[in-house]
PAMAR-703578 format. One record per residue (C-alpha): x, y negated, z. Coordinates in steps of 0.2 Angstrom, whole numbers, plus 2048, in hexadecimal, padded with zeros to 3 digits. Example, Ala and Ser with C-alpha at 12.3 -4.5 7.8 and 13.67 -1.06 7.14 Angstrom:
<rs>
83E816827;844805824;
</rs>
This chain:
<rs>
5E6A9E79B;5ECAA77A9;5EEAB77A1;5FEAC17A6;60BAC9799;613AD97A0;611AD47B1;61FAC67B0;618AB97A6;609AAF7AA;602AA279C;5FBA917A4;5FAA88793;5FAA8777E;607A7C779;607A80766;5FEA89759;607A8D748;604A9B73A;60FAAB745;606AA8755;602A9C764;610A96771;60DA96784;613A8C792;617A9A79D;61BA9E7AD;629AAB7B1;625AB47C1;637ABB7C3;63EAAB7C2;631AA27D1;636AB27DB;648AAE7D8;645A9C7DB;649A947CD;647A827CD;63FA857B9;636A967B9;62DA8E7A8;631A96795;626A96785;621AA577F;618AA676F;60BAB476D;609ABA75C;5FAABB750;5F1ACA74D;5F6ACC73A;607ACD741;604AD974F;5F7AE6746;606AE973A;615AF4741;620AEF733;61EADF737;623AE374B;633AEB747;639ADF73D;635ACF748;63DADA755;64BADC74A;64BAC8746;649AC3757;658ACB75E;662AC4751;65BAB3756;661AB8769;673AB7762;670AA575B;67AA9D769;67AA8A762;675A79769;66AA7775C;661A8775B;653A8B767;658A98773;64EAAB772;64EAB4782;645AC477C;637ACE771;62BAD777A;61AADE77B;60CAE1786;600AED780;5F7AE576E;601AD5771;612AD4769;61BAC0771;62CAB8771;631AAF781;63CA9F77D;644A91783;638A8578B;63CA72783;633A60787;635A5477A;62BA52768;62EA5E757;632A55748;620A57741;61AA4D74F;628A3F74D;625A3E739;611A3D73F;614A2E74B;620A25742;615A2672F;610A1D724;624A17725;634A23729;642A20733;652A1572B;662A24727;66BA1E737;65CA23743;658A33738;669A39732;66CA3F748;65DA4A745;660A4E734;672A5573A;66AA5F748;65FA6A73F;66DA6A730;679A7173E;66DA7E744;669A86737;67BA8572F;681A8F73F;674A9D73A;678A9E729;688AA2731;681AAF739;678AB6728;667AB072D;65EAA5724;64FA9C72C;641A9D71F;635A93724;63EA8472A;630A7572A;62EA63737;627A70743;632A7D746;63EA6D74C;640A6575C;645A56764;648A58777;64AA49782;65CA48784;65DA4676F;662A5776D;65BA6275B;651A7475C;650A7C74E;641A8A751;63AA9B74B;649AA2748;640AB274F;638AB473F;645AB0734;64EABD726;65DAC4724;664AC3714;675ACA70F;685AC270C;68DAC66FA;694AD86FA;689ADF70B;67CAEC707;66AAEA708;669AF8718;664AEC726;658AE171B;649ADC724;637AE6720;630AD6723;62BACB717;625AB7720;61CAB270A;60FAC3710;60BAC0722;608AAC721;619AA6727;61DA9F719;619A8C717;615A87705;61AA74707;62CA7970C;631A89704;63AA8B6F6;636A916E3;640AA06E8;637AA56F7;626AA56EC;62FAB16E0;635ABB6EE;644AB96EC;652AC16F8;653AB4706;663AA6705;668A9970F;663A8E6FF;651A91706;654A88715;65FA7B70E;651A77702;645A76712;650A6A71B;651A5F709;63DA5D70B;63DA59720;64CA4F71D;643A44710;633A4571B;63DA3B728;645A2E71E;634A2C715;623A3171E;61FA3A712;624A4D708;62EA4C6F9;61FA536EF;611A4D6F9;611A5E701;610A686F0;618A7A6EF;628A7B6E7;623A846D9;615A7A6D5;620A696D5;62CA746CA;61EA766BD;61BA636C0;62CA5E6BD;62BA526CC;63AA4A6D3;63BA426E3;63BA2F6E4;64AA266E9;64AA216FA;64EA0D6FD;65BA0A707;665A19706;676A186F7;671A216E6;67EA2E6ED;673A336FC;663A326F0;66BA3E6E7;66FA4B6F5;65CA4C6FA;658A4E6E6;668A5B6E7;661A656F4;64FA646EE;654A6B6DE;647A7A6DA;655A866D4;65FA8D6E1;66DA8E6D7;66CA7A6D5;66BA776E6;676A736F5;682A806F6;683A7E709;67CA74718;68CA6B71C;68EA66706;67BA5E70C;682A54719;692A4F710;686A49702;678A4170C;686A35718;68BA30709;69EA3070C;69CA21715;6A4A28723;6B4A2E71E;6BFA22725;6B8A20735;6BCA29745;6ABA2474E;69DA24743;68CA1F750;67CA2274F;66DA1E75C;65EA1F75C;651A0F760;653A0D773;640A0B774;63CA1D76D;64BA24778;643A1B78A;631A22781;63AA34783;634A38772;647A3C76E;64DA3675E;65EA35767;670A34764;67EA3C75A;691A3675B;69CA3F74E;6AEA3F74D;6B7A3E73D;6C8A42737;6CBA30731;6D6A2373B;6CFA10740;6D9A01748;6D29F074D;6D69E3743;6E19D3749;6DE9C3744;6EE9B6742;6ED9AF752;6EA9B5765;6D99AE76B;6DC9A977E;6D59B278B;6C79A5791;6C29A677F;6BE9B577F;6AC9C077F;6AB9C7791;6AC9DA789;6BF9D7784;6C79CF790;6D29D879E;6C79E07A9;6D19E07BA;6C39DB7C2;6B79EB7BB;6AD9F17CB;6B1A017D1;6C4A097D2;6C7A0E7BF;6D8A107B7;6E8A0A7C0;6F6A0B7B2;6F09FC7A4;6EA9EF7B1;6FA9F17BC;7009DD7BC;7139DF7BA;7229D17B9;7209D07A7;7109C879E;7069D3795;7019CB781;6F19C7780;6E69D3779;6E39CC764;6D09C875E;6C89D7757;6C19D5745;6AF9D2744;6AE9E4739;6B59EB74D;6AB9E0757;69B9E774F;6A09F974F;6A69F7762;6939F1766;689A0175C;697A10764;695A03776;680A05772;682A1976F;68EA1A77D;680A12787;673A1F782;67BA2E786;67FA28797;66EA2579A;667A36794;678A3D79C;684A42792;694A4079A;69FA49793;694A57789;691A5A77B;6A1A57773;6A2A49765;692A4376B;692A3D77D;697A2C788;6A9A2F78C;6ADA3577C;6A4A26775;6ACA18783;6BDA1F77F;6B9A1C76C;6B6A0B771;6C7A0777B;6D1A0E76C;6CD9FF761;6C99F2770;6D39FA781;6CE9EA78B;6BD9EE789;6B49EA796;6A29F3793;6ABA01790;6B4A0179E;6A59FF7A8;69DA0D7A1;6ACA197A2;6ABA117B6;696A167B8;69AA287AF;6A8A297BF;69DA227CC;68FA2F7C5;69BA3E7C9;6A1A367D8;691A387E0;68DA497D9;69CA4E7E1;698A467F2;684A4F7F0;68CA5E7F0;698A5F7FC;68CA57809;682A66805;691A72805;691A787F4;6A5A737F0;6A4A7E7E2;699A717D9;6A1A657E2;6B3A6A7D8;6AAA6B7C8;6A1A597CB;6B1A527CF;6BDA5A7BF;6B1A557B5;6B2A437BB;6C3A437BA;6C2A4B7A8;6B9A3A7A5;6C4A2D7AF;6D5A367B3;6DAA287BE;6C8A237C6;6D0A217D9;6C1A267E4;6C1A367DA;6D1A3C7DD;6D0A377F0;6BEA417EE;6CBA517E7;6D8A4E7F3;6CAA50802;6C1A617FB;6D3A697F7;6D7A6580B;6C8A6F810;
</rs>
């Protein structure tokens, strides 16, 4: 360690090794000179087999440039592709967490239940689907090329060695000259039959690979015991059904793992729809939370919330329950700590109707979403990403149970966070940062009095 690439990147520690090269923790001296708080990046130095082949270098450079344009939350960022003498390398964002490969090894011999595996599968699918829309096939997707960040986000890695493909009607003038199968970039256990046949790359190659990875997450084992697809096809193997999944959900995996491309799931959106089994079609919120012990251990199984098009309304019992008999979280929130909303808690001369008791199904749904909301808040996902954050989860609870104390408390804590951040920025003289914090806080809780007062105070300066 201690080598310096191009007088800029100091290689400090080896953090990974694969068929294409070695990944290092590296310090970016330019960032350090600029007093960047986080001067570290990941650098992948390609192995000699690739470095000594000029065609491979040209093709990898072309694909790295494509990867640089893949700006998506579920795709690892590639900063640059360069060489220093005879060493070829790529600089990428440094990520902290664990790979899906490590997670699978850790949970063996069992797998994850669907409600915990699905957020991971969905994150991987979204990253790959985005690349497919940009006409890029990963071509070497496997558990080691998916990463779970400490905040639960999923990242797909190594698009720098991906293969370009030509959608129907486009010529092949820009087709890459680099074939991963000839340079050990292909991982046999996750490669489709067509990749062994050296057919033109196709998004369905990645769908086969994701089917394998998804099956492993759910069972702890490869669907064909790591047998390559062409050999599994020769033996006419079929994946064993997974206990706990519906017939339709098991068929989703069989569909994705079809040996013939024409019989395989055509796109990742359909794969996700099939895997979900259609159970969420009539739900506005479908909350999935990873276990709290895993999250606190910073292994990043994560949380995912999704908004769908349907609408849920809490069902009511024939008789309103007296307030004194209601659970604490469903009583009127007049004594909630902090200064939240003004509108529906202001006393009036007319008595408001008592809230109706929620049915058991809605109460259970409320508790699930509250659990997810708390996990989002714990890891700082207050407003982002859209459809998967604490504020939207708390708001979903309040749509079903407008006086839910836990949801109101949660929003108050979110508002307090932004209040404290704004105060700190104002004390440091950073009015721009303070304004940003206030805007975000008021976006979360528009009528929070303290945030409103701070905003007026800032505007008066």
